C-alpha positions as CSV (number, residue, x, y, z in Angstrom):
1,M,6.8,-11.4,10.7
2,G,3.8,-13.7,10.8
3,R,4.1,-17.4,11.5
4,S,4.5,-20.3,9.1
5,D,3.7,-24.0,9.5
6,D,6.7,-24.8,7.3
7,P,9.8,-25.1,9.6
8,R,12.2,-23.9,6.9
9,V,10.2,-20.8,6.3
10,Q,9.8,-20.2,10.0
11,A,13.6,-20.4,10.4
12,Q,14.0,-17.6,7.8
13,L,11.2,-15.5,9.5
14,D,13.1,-15.9,12.8
15,R,16.2,-14.5,11.0
16,L,14.1,-11.6,9.6
17,S,12.7,-10.8,13.0
18,T,16.2,-9.9,14.3
19,L,16.6,-7.2,11.7
20,S,15.4,-3.6,11.8
21,I,12.4,-2.9,9.5
22,Q,14.3,0.1,8.0
23,R,17.7,1.5,8.5
24,D,17.9,4.5,11.0
25,V,19.5,6.4,8.1
26,L,17.9,5.5,4.7
27,G,20.1,4.9,1.7
28,L,20.7,2.7,-1.3
29,D,24.3,1.6,-1.0
30,A,23.7,-1.7,0.9
31,V,20.8,-2.9,-1.2
32,R,22.8,-2.1,-4.4
33,E,25.7,-4.1,-3.2
34,L,23.4,-6.9,-2.1
35,L,21.8,-7.0,-5.6
36,R,25.2,-6.9,-7.2
37,R,26.2,-10.0,-5.3
38,L,22.9,-11.6,-6.5
39,G,23.7,-10.8,-10.2
40,D,21.7,-7.5,-10.4
41,P,18.3,-9.1,-10.9
42,H,16.6,-5.6,-10.8
43,K,18.2,-5.0,-14.2
44,R,16.4,-8.0,-15.7
45,L,12.8,-7.4,-14.7
46,P,9.9,-7.3,-17.2
47,P,8.3,-3.8,-17.8
48,T,7.7,-2.4,-14.3
49,F,5.1,-0.1,-12.8
50,H,6.6,1.7,-9.7
51,V,4.1,3.3,-7.3
52,A,4.8,5.6,-4.3
53,G,2.5,7.6,-2.1
54,T,1.3,8.1,1.5
55,N,-2.1,6.5,1.0
56,G,-3.5,4.5,-1.8
57,K,-0.4,3.1,-3.4
58,G,-1.3,-0.5,-2.4
59,S,-4.8,-0.1,-3.9
60,T,-3.3,1.5,-7.1
61,C,-1.0,-1.6,-7.4
62,A,-4.0,-3.9,-7.0
63,F,-5.8,-2.0,-9.8
64,L,-2.7,-2.2,-12.0
65,R,-2.4,-6.0,-11.4
66,A,-6.1,-6.6,-12.2
67,M,-6.0,-4.6,-15.4
68,L,-2.8,-6.2,-16.6
69,E,-4.1,-9.7,-15.8
70,A,-7.4,-8.9,-17.5
71,E,-5.4,-8.3,-20.7
72,G,-4.0,-11.7,-20.4
73,Y,-0.5,-10.8,-19.0
74,T,1.3,-12.7,-16.3
75,V,2.3,-10.2,-13.6
76,H,4.8,-10.2,-10.7
77,V,3.8,-8.0,-7.7
78,T,5.6,-7.0,-4.5
79,T,3.7,-4.9,-2.0
80,S,4.0,-4.3,1.8
81,P,3.2,-5.0,4.5
82,H,1.8,-8.5,4.5
83,L,-1.4,-9.0,6.4
84,V,-1.2,-12.6,7.6
85,R,1.6,-14.4,5.8
86,Y,5.0,-13.1,4.7
87,N,4.4,-14.9,1.4
88,E,1.9,-12.1,0.5
89,R,4.9,-9.9,-0.4
90,F,5.8,-12.1,-3.3
91,R,3.2,-12.6,-6.1
92,V,5.2,-14.5,-8.7
93,A,3.6,-14.7,-12.2
94,G,0.1,-14.3,-10.6
95,R,0.5,-16.7,-7.6
96,L,1.8,-16.2,-4.1
97,I,5.2,-17.8,-3.7
98,E,5.2,-21.4,-2.4
99,N,6.8,-22.1,1.0
100,A,9.6,-24.4,-0.2
101,R,10.7,-21.8,-2.8
102,L,10.4,-18.9,-0.3
103,A,12.7,-20.7,2.2
104,E,15.3,-21.4,-0.5
105,L,15.1,-17.8,-1.8
106,L,15.6,-16.2,1.7
107,E,18.5,-18.5,2.5
108,E,20.2,-17.4,-0.7
109,V,19.6,-13.7,-0.1
110,F,20.8,-13.9,3.6
111,D,24.0,-15.7,2.5
112,A,24.6,-12.9,-0.1
113,A,23.9,-10.2,2.5
114,E,26.7,-11.4,4.9
115,G,28.4,-8.4,6.4
116,L,26.2,-5.7,4.9
117,G,23.9,-5.1,7.8
118,C,20.8,-5.1,5.6
119,S,17.4,-4.2,7.0
120,F,14.3,-6.4,6.8
121,F,12.9,-4.5,3.8
122,E,16.2,-4.6,1.9
123,I,16.4,-8.4,2.3
124,T,12.7,-8.6,1.2
125,I,13.1,-6.5,-1.9
126,A,16.3,-8.2,-2.9
127,A,14.5,-11.5,-2.6
128,A,11.5,-10.3,-4.6
129,F,13.6,-8.9,-7.5
130,T,15.8,-12.1,-7.5
131,E,12.7,-14.3,-7.9
132,F,11.0,-11.9,-10.4
133,A,14.2,-12.0,-12.6
134,R,14.2,-15.8,-12.6
135,V,10.5,-16.5,-13.5
136,P,9.2,-15.2,-16.8
137,A,6.4,-12.7,-16.8
138,D,5.0,-9.9,-19.0
139,A,4.9,-7.1,-16.4
140,C,5.9,-6.3,-12.8
141,V,4.2,-4.0,-10.2
142,V,6.3,-2.7,-7.4
143,E,5.0,-0.7,-4.4
144,V,7.4,1.6,-2.6
145,G,7.9,0.7,1.0
146,L,8.8,4.1,2.6
147,G,9.2,7.4,0.9
148,G,10.7,6.9,-2.5
149,R,14.0,8.6,-3.0
150,L,15.9,6.4,-0.5
151,D,13.6,3.4,-0.5
152,A,15.1,0.0,-1.4
153,T,12.9,-0.3,-4.4
154,N,14.4,2.8,-6.0
155,V,17.3,0.9,-7.5
156,L,15.0,0.4,-10.6
157,Q,16.3,2.1,-13.7
158,P,14.7,3.5,-16.8
159,D,15.3,0.5,-19.0
160,V,13.0,-1.7,-16.9
161,L,10.4,1.0,-16.0
162,A,7.1,1.3,-17.9
163,A,5.7,4.1,-15.7
164,C,6.0,5.6,-12.2
165,G,3.1,6.9,-10.1
166,I,2.5,8.9,-7.0
167,A,-0.8,8.3,-5.1
168,A,-2.3,10.5,-2.4
169,L,0.1,12.5,-0.2
170,G,0.0,13.1,3.6
171,I,2.2,13.5,6.6
172,D,3.4,10.1,7.8
173,H,6.7,8.4,8.9
174,E,8.0,11.8,10.0
175,R,11.1,10.5,11.7
176,F,12.4,9.3,8.3
177,L,10.8,11.5,5.8
178,L,11.1,14.8,7.6
179,A,14.5,14.2,9.0
180,P,16.7,17.4,8.8
181,E,18.9,17.3,5.7
182,D,20.6,20.0,3.6
183,G,19.3,20.8,0.1
184,V,15.7,19.5,0.6
185,P,12.4,21.5,0.9
186,Q,11.6,22.8,4.3
187,D,7.8,22.9,4.1
188,P,6.6,19.5,5.4
189,M,4.2,18.7,2.5
190,A,6.8,19.8,-0.1
191,R,9.4,17.6,1.6
192,I,7.0,14.6,1.5
193,A,6.4,15.2,-2.2
194,F,10.1,15.6,-2.8
195,E,10.8,12.2,-1.2
196,K,8.0,10.5,-3.2
197,A,9.1,12.1,-6.5
198,G,12.5,10.6,-6.0
199,I,11.3,7.6,-7.9
200,A,11.2,9.7,-11.1
201,K,13.5,8.5,-13.9
202,A,14.7,10.0,-17.2
203,G,12.1,9.5,-19.9
204,V,9.7,7.5,-17.8
205,P,6.2,8.8,-17.4
206,L,5.6,10.1,-13.8
207,V,1.8,10.1,-13.2
208,T,0.6,12.0,-10.2
209,M,-2.6,13.2,-8.5
210,G,-1.6,16.7,-9.4
211,R,-4.4,19.1,-8.5
212,T,-5.4,17.1,-5.4
213,Y,-2.0,18.1,-3.8
214,P,-1.1,21.4,-2.1
215,E,0.6,23.7,-4.5
216,Q,3.9,23.4,-2.7
217,A,3.8,19.6,-3.2
218,R,3.1,20.0,-6.9
219,E,6.0,22.4,-7.2
220,A,8.4,20.0,-5.4
221,I,7.4,17.1,-7.7
222,A,7.8,19.2,-10.8
223,A,11.2,20.4,-9.8
224,T,12.4,16.9,-8.9
225,A,11.1,15.4,-12.2
226,S,12.6,18.2,-14.2
227,L,16.1,17.5,-12.8
228,V,16.0,13.9,-14.2
229,E,13.9,14.9,-17.3
230,A,10.9,12.8,-16.4
231,P,7.6,13.8,-18.1
232,V,4.9,14.6,-15.4
233,L,1.3,13.8,-16.1
234,E,-1.0,15.4,-13.5
235,F,-4.6,14.8,-12.5
236,G,-6.5,17.8,-13.6
237,D,-4.2,18.8,-16.4
238,H,-3.4,15.5,-18.3
239,W,-6.0,13.1,-17.0
240,A,-9.0,13.0,-14.7
241,I,-11.7,10.6,-13.4
242,D,-15.1,11.7,-12.3
243,E,-16.8,9.4,-9.9
244,W,-20.2,11.0,-10.3
245,L,-20.3,11.2,-14.1
246,G,-18.4,7.9,-14.4
247,G,-15.9,9.2,-16.9
248,Y,-12.1,8.9,-17.3
249,Y,-10.3,11.1,-19.8
250,S,-6.8,12.1,-20.6
251,E,-5.1,14.7,-22.8
252,G,-8.0,17.0,-23.5
253,K,-10.7,14.2,-23.5
254,S,-9.2,12.5,-26.5
255,D,-9.1,9.3,-24.4
256,L,-12.6,9.3,-23.0
257,F,-14.5,6.3,-21.7
258,Q,-16.9,5.4,-19.0
259,V,-15.9,4.0,-15.6
260,W,-18.8,3.0,-13.4
261,D,-17.8,-0.2,-11.5
262,V,-14.8,-0.1,-9.2
263,A,-14.6,-3.2,-7.0
264,I,-13.0,-1.6,-3.9
265,D,-15.3,0.4,-1.7
266,G,-14.7,4.1,-0.9
267,Q,-14.9,7.3,-2.8
268,H,-11.2,7.7,-2.8
269,Q,-10.8,4.5,-4.7
270,F,-12.0,6.1,-7.8
271,L,-9.0,8.4,-7.8
272,N,-6.7,5.4,-7.1
273,A,-8.3,3.6,-10.0
274,G,-7.8,6.7,-12.2
275,L,-4.1,6.8,-11.3
276,A,-3.7,3.2,-12.3
277,I,-5.6,3.8,-15.6
278,A,-3.4,6.9,-16.3
279,M,-0.3,4.9,-15.7
280,V,-1.2,2.2,-18.2
281,R,-2.6,4.7,-20.7
282,H,0.5,7.0,-20.6
283,Q,3.1,4.2,-21.3
284,D,3.9,2.2,-24.4
285,R,5.8,-0.8,-23.0
286,V,2.7,-3.0,-22.2
287,P,-0.4,-2.3,-24.2
288,V,-3.7,-2.5,-22.3
289,S,-7.1,-2.2,-23.9
290,E,-10.1,-0.2,-22.6
291,E,-11.9,-3.5,-22.2
292,A,-9.2,-5.0,-20.0
293,I,-9.1,-1.8,-17.9
294,L,-12.8,-1.9,-17.2
295,D,-12.8,-5.6,-16.5
296,G,-9.8,-5.2,-14.2
297,L,-11.5,-2.5,-12.2
298,K,-14.6,-4.6,-11.7
299,N,-12.5,-7.6,-10.4
300,T,-9.8,-5.9,-8.2
301,H,-9.4,-7.3,-4.7
302,W,-7.3,-5.6,-2.1
303,P,-7.8,-6.9,1.5
304,A,-8.3,-4.6,4.5
305,R,-9.3,-1.5,2.5
306,L,-12.9,-0.9,3.6
307,Q,-13.3,-4.7,3.3
308,R,-16.6,-6.2,4.4
309,L,-15.8,-9.3,6.4
310,R,-17.4,-12.6,5.3
311,P,-19.2,-14.9,7.7
312,G,-16.6,-16.6,9.8
313,P,-15.5,-17.2,13.4
314,L,-15.0,-13.5,14.1
315,T,-18.1,-12.2,12.6
316,A,-20.1,-15.0,14.3
317,L,-19.5,-13.1,17.6
318,V,-21.8,-10.3,16.3
319,P,-24.1,-12.2,13.8
320,D,-26.5,-9.4,13.2
321,Q,-24.0,-6.6,12.6
322,Q,-21.8,-5.9,9.6
323,I,-18.0,-5.6,10.2
324,T,-15.9,-3.5,7.9
325,L,-12.1,-3.8,8.1
326,D,-9.6,-1.1,7.2
327,G,-5.8,-0.8,7.8
328,G,-5.8,3.0,7.7
329,H,-3.8,4.8,10.4
330,N,-3.3,8.4,9.5
331,W,-5.5,11.5,9.1
332,S,-5.9,11.1,5.4
333,A,-7.0,7.5,5.8
334,G,-9.5,8.5,8.5
335,L,-11.0,11.1,6.2
336,A,-11.2,8.5,3.4
337,I,-12.9,6.1,5.8
338,S,-15.4,8.8,6.9
339,E,-16.2,9.7,3.3
340,G,-16.7,6.1,2.4
341,R,-19.6,5.7,4.8
342,S,-23.0,6.2,3.3
343,E,-25.7,8.3,5.0
344,T,-27.4,5.1,6.3
345,E,-24.1,4.2,8.0
346,N,-23.8,7.6,9.7
347,S,-23.0,6.1,13.2
348,L,-20.8,3.1,13.9
349,H,-19.0,1.2,16.6
350,V,-15.2,1.6,16.2
351,I,-12.6,-0.9,17.3
352,L,-9.2,0.6,17.1
353,G,-5.7,-0.6,17.5
354,M,-2.9,1.8,16.6
355,L,0.9,1.7,16.9
356,D,2.3,4.1,19.4
357,N,4.4,5.9,16.8
358,K,1.1,7.1,15.1
359,D,-1.1,10.0,16.0
360,P,-4.0,8.6,18.1
361,K,-6.3,11.4,16.8
362,A,-5.7,10.7,13.2
363,L,-8.7,8.4,12.6
364,I,-11.1,9.4,15.3
365,E,-11.2,13.2,14.5
366,P,-12.3,12.7,10.8
367,L,-15.0,10.3,12.0
368,G,-16.1,12.8,14.6
369,T,-19.6,12.4,16.0
370,R,-20.2,9.2,13.9
371,I,-18.5,7.1,16.6
372,R,-21.1,5.5,18.7
373,S,-18.7,3.5,20.8
374,L,-14.9,3.3,20.8
375,S,-13.0,0.1,21.9
376,I,-9.2,0.1,22.0
377,V,-7.3,-3.2,21.5
378,P,-3.7,-4.1,21.5
379,V,-1.9,-4.7,18.1
380,P,-0.4,-8.2,18.5
381,G,3.4,-8.1,18.5
382,H,3.7,-4.3,18.4
383,D,3.7,-1.4,20.9
384,A,0.3,0.3,20.7
385,H,-1.4,3.3,22.2
386,P,-3.4,2.7,25.4
387,A,-7.1,3.6,25.6
388,D,-6.5,6.9,27.5
389,A,-4.7,8.2,24.4
390,F,-8.0,8.4,22.6
391,G,-10.1,10.4,25.0
392,E,-12.8,9.8,27.5
393,I,-15.1,7.7,25.4
394,A,-12.4,5.1,24.7
395,V,-12.7,1.7,26.5
396,A,-9.8,-0.8,26.7
397,R,-10.5,-4.3,25.6
398,A,-8.2,-7.3,25.8
399,D,-8.4,-8.2,22.1
400,L,-10.6,-8.2,19.1
401,E,-12.9,-11.0,20.4
402,D,-13.3,-9.2,23.7
403,A,-14.1,-6.0,21.9
404,L,-16.7,-7.6,19.7
405,L,-18.4,-9.4,22.5
406,N,-18.9,-6.1,24.3
407,I,-20.3,-4.2,21.3
408,P,-24.0,-3.3,22.0
409,S,-26.4,-5.5,20.1
410,D,-28.0,-2.9,17.8
411,D,-28.3,-2.2,14.1
412,Y,-25.1,-0.1,13.9
413,P,-22.2,-1.4,11.8
414,I,-18.7,-2.0,13.2
415,L,-15.4,-0.7,11.9
416,I,-12.1,-2.3,12.8
417,A,-9.2,0.0,11.9
418,G,-6.0,1.7,13.0
419,S,-3.3,-0.7,11.7
420,L,-2.7,-3.1,8.9
421,Y,-1.2,-5.4,11.5
422,L,-4.5,-5.4,13.4
423,A,-6.3,-5.9,10.1
424,G,-4.2,-9.0,9.5
425,E,-5.1,-10.4,12.9
426,A,-8.8,-9.9,12.1
427,L,-8.4,-11.7,8.8
428,R,-6.6,-14.5,10.5
429,L,-9.2,-14.9,13.2
430,N,-12.0,-14.8,10.6
431,D,-10.3,-17.5,8.4
432,E,-9.9,-15.0,5.5
433,I,-6.3,-15.6,4.7
434,P,-5.2,-13.5,1.6
435,D,-4.2,-15.7,-1.3
């Protein structure tokens, strides 16, 4: 949950810590009843951009926020998980929620949730929507927590939605998203796509990464969108972005302009930026100029996504080596991290901490022979894989500081990865608290 210096906030975090993160069986009945008791705030949001996906949805939300703010709009944003402080989940009209208001808000939502058995995420989303409905803003950006179809954010209806988007797809959260169920696709990737496409709503543009998906995933998205009469706008057919030529275009190149400067590192971020551009260009609720799009892309900040750590207490332990931080934990993230390394960064020291419900090979296999040393650390507050889960080259270290102090003093960069929770710990230790 993180910790807070404010005793009222900490009291609410203690209450949240007693809840399950998600229900064992996902569904929307409890969150709908909770929102009804709170006056249905989700029906009174400003035009909202709703983003699902396995990887990249948080980055897409960050690009959306930056472009909208560059246009001069005030923007509400809710994303997950938080890295250091729970407050990070509530960006209200451009600013993280203040402690005093957060404590009051959570008390109100907990009181309304009496007897419903709500999960951590349901309480959080109800609190976010309650605050967003109270504070005026021009637009809202909402990141799906898990899946889409049965995620607590999927109470949003067409009258508040400007556009929906689906970022990169991959196999993750199998216990929830691949659970046996009648009437759903049986192919794993098709099932994942079906769950993500559950956010589609009648008449609301559904922007996807289209041709980057396996064919069975594209078909599942198309079938789901067709049932609710949501127009689908796919990468490759309706829009595209070319990292090498620096061009974005949509609808047969009628909307062509140059995109060269994307602030977040990694080749895959061009595609996430393209998804965000397509979402704003294919909706008509919140006009956004080309100038604001380009300015937003140059000024987007999203912590723990191939983030180069600044000088601080943690980096001082290895003063002559660059530390990059990434919260990736699945195979697709590992591939993106690998592709984000330049030829001059071909080898690197890896410090890894990964929850024990994740595949321990997911990150190290895509990095392959680039790994010069592999240190395994605990993930504070969570059950994590031991070093022997990662093969013979892995060495157990007590914590991040211990791992860094035992990195060979050479010219090779260091990567800390495997969990956003571990990334949050690294930011905390380096005094880089997200704001």
